C-alpha positions in Angstrom: 102.4 146.5 8.0 102.4 149.3 10.6 99.5 151.4 9.0 97.2 148.2 9.8 98.9 147.7 13.2 97.6 151.4 14.1 94.2 151.1 11.9 93.4 147.8 14.4 94.8 149.5 17.5 92.3 152.1 16.8 89.4 150.5 15.9 90.2 148.4 19.1 90.2 151.7 21.5 87.0 153.0 19.8 85.4 149.8 20.4 86.4 149.7 24.1 85.3 153.4 24.4 81.8 153.2 23.1 81.4 149.9 25.1 82.8 151.7 28.1 80.6 154.6 27.6 77.4 152.5 27.4 78.4 150.1 30.1 78.6 153.7 32.4 75.6 155.0 31.2 74.0 151.4 32.0 75.7 151.3 35.5 74.0 155.4 36.3 70.9 154.0 34.8 70.2 151.0 37.0 71.3 153.0 40.1 69.1 155.7 39.4 66.3 153.3 38.9 67.2 151.4 42.2 66.9 154.4 44.1 63.6 155.7 42.4 61.9 152.6 43.2 63.5 152.5 46.5 62.1 155.8 47.6 58.5 155.2 45.9 57.9 152.7 48.2 57.8 154.6 51.3 54.4 155.1 52.5 52.6 158.1 51.8 51.6 158.7 55.1 55.3 159.0 56.6 55.8 162.2 58.3 59.6 162.0 57.2 61.8 160.2 55.1 65.9 159.8 55.3 67.8 158.4 52.5 71.2 158.1 52.0 73.4 156.3 49.1 76.2 154.9 51.0 77.9 154.0 48.1 78.1 157.3 47.0 79.4 158.7 50.6 81.9 155.9 50.9 84.1 157.3 47.7 83.4 161.1 48.7 86.0 162.7 49.7 84.8 164.6 52.5 83.1 161.4 54.1 86.6 160.0 54.3 87.8 163.0 56.1 84.6 163.1 58.3 85.2 159.2 59.3 89.1 159.9 59.8 87.6 162.9 62.1 85.1 160.8 64.5 85.7 159.2 66.9 85.9 155.3 66.6 82.8 154.2 69.3 84.0 150.6 70.7 83.5 147.6 69.6 79.5 146.2 70.5 79.8 143.0 71.3 76.3 142.2 69.7 77.0 143.7 66.5 80.8 142.0 66.5 78.8 138.6 66.6 76.0 139.8 64.1 78.8 140.5 61.8 80.5 137.1 62.6 77.3 135.5 62.0 76.2 136.7 58.6 78.9 138.3 57.3 77.0 141.7 57.2 79.2 144.7 57.3 77.1 148.1 57.0 80.5 149.9 56.2 81.3 147.5 53.6 78.1 145.8 52.6 75.3 148.6 52.5 75.2 150.5 49.1 72.2 152.5 49.6 68.9 152.6 52.0 65.8 155.0 52.7 63.9 154.8 56.3 60.3 156.1 56.8 59.2 156.9 60.4 55.5 157.5 60.9 53.2 158.6 63.7 50.3 156.5 64.1 48.5 157.2 67.4 51.1 156.6 70.3 53.2 154.6 68.4 55.9 155.0 66.1 56.1 153.0 62.5 59.4 152.7 60.6 59.3 151.0 57.6 62.9 150.5 55.8 64.7 149.2 52.5 68.3 148.6 51.7 70.7 148.0 49.4 73.5 146.1 49.5 75.3 142.8 49.9 73.6 140.2 51.8 74.2 136.4 52.6 70.5 135.5 52.9 71.6 132.3 54.1 73.3 133.3 57.0 71.3 136.2 57.8 67.9 134.0 57.7 70.1 131.4 60.1 70.9 134.2 62.3 67.3 135.4 62.7 66.5 132.1 63.5 68.4 131.6 66.9 66.0 134.4 68.3 62.7 134.6 66.2 60.8 132.8 63.8 60.8 132.6 59.9 57.3 131.3 57.8 56.1 131.4 54.2 53.5 134.5 53.4 51.8 135.0 50.4 55.3 133.4 48.8 57.5 135.4 50.5 59.2 134.2 53.6 59.0 136.5 56.4 61.4 136.5 59.5 60.6 138.6 62.8 63.2 138.7 65.5 62.4 140.5 69.2 63.4 144.4 69.5 64.7 146.3 72.1 61.3 146.9 73.1 59.8 143.4 74.5 56.5 144.3 73.3 57.2 144.7 69.7 59.4 142.7 66.7 61.0 143.9 63.5 59.8 141.8 60.7 61.8 141.6 57.6 61.9 139.9 54.1 64.2 139.8 51.3 62.3 141.8 48.2 65.5 140.0 46.0 68.8 139.1 46.5 70.1 142.3 47.1 67.5 144.2 48.5 65.8 144.0 52.3 62.8 145.5 53.6 62.1 145.4 57.7 59.5 147.1 59.7 58.4 147.2 63.4 54.4 146.7 62.0 53.3 143.9 61.8 52.1 144.7 58.3 55.2 144.2 56.7 53.6 142.5 53.1 50.7 145.3 53.1 54.1 147.7 52.9 55.6 146.1 50.3 52.7 146.4 48.1 53.8 150.9 47.9 51.3 153.2 48.5 48.3 154.1 46.6 49.0 156.6 44.0 47.6 160.2 44.9 48.2 163.4 45.8 50.3 162.3 48.9 52.8 160.5 47.0 53.1 163.2 44.2 54.1 165.6 47.3 56.3 163.2 48.3 57.8 162.6 44.7 58.1 166.1 43.6 60.2 166.6 46.8 62.7 163.5 46.3 62.9 164.5 42.4 64.4 167.8 43.6 67.0 166.1 46.0 67.8 164.2 43.0 71.4 165.1 43.3 72.1 164.9 47.0 73.5 161.7 47.9 72.1 162.0 51.7 68.8 163.9 52.4 65.6 164.0 55.1 62.4 165.0 54.0 60.0 165.9 56.8 56.3 166.4 56.4 55.2 169.0 59.4 53.0 168.3 62.2 53.6 171.1 63.9 55.6 169.9 66.5 59.2 170.3 65.1 59.7 173.8 66.6 58.7 172.8 69.9 61.3 169.9 69.3 63.9 172.1 68.4 63.3 174.5 71.4 63.1 171.8 73.7 66.7 170.3 72.6 68.3 173.6 72.5 70.8 174.7 75.2 69.0 177.5 77.1 71.2 180.3 75.9 69.8 179.5 72.1 66.3 179.1 72.5 64.3 180.9 70.1 60.2 181.2 70.7 59.7 183.1 67.5 61.9 180.4 65.6 59.9 177.7 67.0 56.6 179.2 66.2 57.9 179.8 62.4 59.3 176.3 62.0 55.8 175.2 63.4 54.0 177.0 60.3 56.3 175.3 57.7 54.6 172.7 55.9 57.5 170.8 54.4 61.2 170.5 55.4 63.9 169.3 53.4 67.7 169.2 54.5 70.3 167.7 51.9 74.0 167.3 51.8 76.1 167.6 48.9 80.1 166.5 49.0 82.1 168.8 46.9 85.6 167.6 46.9 86.9 168.4 50.6 83.9 170.3 51.5 80.1 169.5 52.1 77.5 172.0 50.5 74.6 171.9 53.3 71.5 172.7 51.7 68.1 173.1 53.9 64.4 174.5 52.6 61.2 175.3 54.4 58.6 175.4 52.5 54.9 177.6 53.2 52.1 179.2 51.0 52.2 182.1 53.7 54.0 184.8 51.8 54.3 186.5 55.5 55.8 183.6 57.2 58.8 182.9 54.7 59.5 186.6 55.1 59.5 186.7 58.8 61.8 183.3 58.7 64.3 185.0 56.1 64.4 188.0 58.1 65.2 186.0 61.2 67.5 183.6 60.1 69.8 186.5 58.4 69.6 188.5 61.8 71.1 185.1 63.5 74.0 184.9 61.1 74.3 188.7 61.6 74.1 188.4 65.4 76.4 185.4 65.7 79.4 187.0 63.0 79.2 190.2 65.6 79.4 187.4 68.7 82.5 186.4 66.9 84.0 189.7 66.6 83.1 190.9 70.1 86.5 191.2 72.4 85.3 188.5 75.2 84.8 186.4 72.5 88.1 186.4 70.9 89.7 186.2 74.5 87.4 183.2 75.3 87.8 181.2 71.8 90.6 179.9 70.0 91.3 182.1 67.0 91.7 179.1 64.6 88.1 178.4 65.8 86.9 181.7 65.5 87.9 181.8 62.3 86.1 178.5 61.3 83.1 179.3 62.6 83.1 182.6 61.1 84.0 180.9 57.9 80.7 178.8 58.3 78.9 182.0 58.9 80.0 183.7 55.9 79.2 180.8 53.6 75.7 181.4 54.5 73.6 182.1 51.7 69.6 182.8 52.7 67.5 183.1 49.9 63.4 183.0 49.0 62.1 180.7 46.7 59.4 180.8 44.5 58.0 177.9 41.7 54.9 178.6 41.0 53.3 175.8 43.2 55.1 176.2 46.1 57.1 179.1 47.9 60.6 178.1 50.5 63.2 179.9 52.1 66.1 178.3 51.8 69.5 178.3 53.5 73.0 176.5 52.0 76.0 176.5 54.5 79.5 175.3 53.2 81.1 173.1 55.8 84.7 172.7 55.2 87.7 170.5 57.0 88.6 173.4 59.0 85.4 174.0 60.6 85.2 170.0 61.2 88.6 169.9 63.0 87.9 173.2 65.1 84.2 171.8 66.1 86.2 168.3 67.3 88.6 170.6 69.7 86.2 173.5 70.9 82.5 174.7 71.4 81.8 178.2 70.6 79.6 179.8 73.6 76.6 182.0 73.4 77.5 184.7 70.8 77.6 188.1 72.3 76.0 190.7 71.0 77.4 194.3 71.0 75.3 197.2 69.6 77.0 199.0 67.3 79.7 196.0 66.8 79.5 195.6 63.1 79.9 191.7 62.0 83.4 190.3 60.7 83.7 189.8 57.1 80.6 189.7 54.8 77.3 189.6 55.4 74.4 186.4 54.5 73.2 186.5 51.1 70.1 187.3 50.8 68.4 186.8 47.1 65.9 185.1 44.7 67.2 181.8 44.1 67.1 179.6 41.6 64.3 176.5 40.9 
């Protein structure tokens, strides 16, 4: 009798294990399919695409620490009203979001697709309080005023758990997706490279990023040489990969010009070395909290700067490891401009520069 019981339990456990495996595989497949569909809908003419798997980030230890660390903004009355009327809380109900931004002359087009748990009836009713809804080509399109009085935001439910919105008057055209061509293949190639990253941005260069960064940087940190090199890149990707209590930050800049990449790699390595030397300077030691100084050195020492050659594209990659100690130090202290003293060697290990893996 005992043998029959144990045999039965073994069979039940085996069946449950197999069922769990296939259920998990189906869940992962659906999630990847949803991500792929979302990204493939981004317009090919976009200048930048941002993606976040909010559900994955919500369960990552690093981002839980980041949310606990970040100061809580005061409650916004408009958002509180929106939450009350629609029942949608992005912190709880948003799963994934992809946002494309495109310059069209003097206009900036925004197209976003979001997956989550939406109450269509409540959201539509909320839109009707200040806007309009109508049926166009078998879809209900709602339009509401934006902060810019001359424009409106239009949205529709692609399906019950997916919403698309834009500040363009061509929402229906955007829903059809981009035509398959070389531009869409360029975007898809970079999306596939970033498949393991729950949050990333892909920027197609228009020779303005370097100037924009230079304009925003504090006076002592501006580098005309870096701005010029960044403007020569064709693509820039930024990605965050949470690993337990820390975040692996990966940035890549692509260019067909080997000289540009060599100069950029040398410049970035030099910046890291100068920053390390500055943090080891006697004056900086006196001015900067020791814990903060060690945290910044820890970040710099994690720097891995390498050149990649994928055959059809070449790039410079920068990898940094952001730790809880760095987050805490960033909250309590801000470093001044590093002081470079000739002959004063940098503390800790130097940044690694090697040929990376594809």
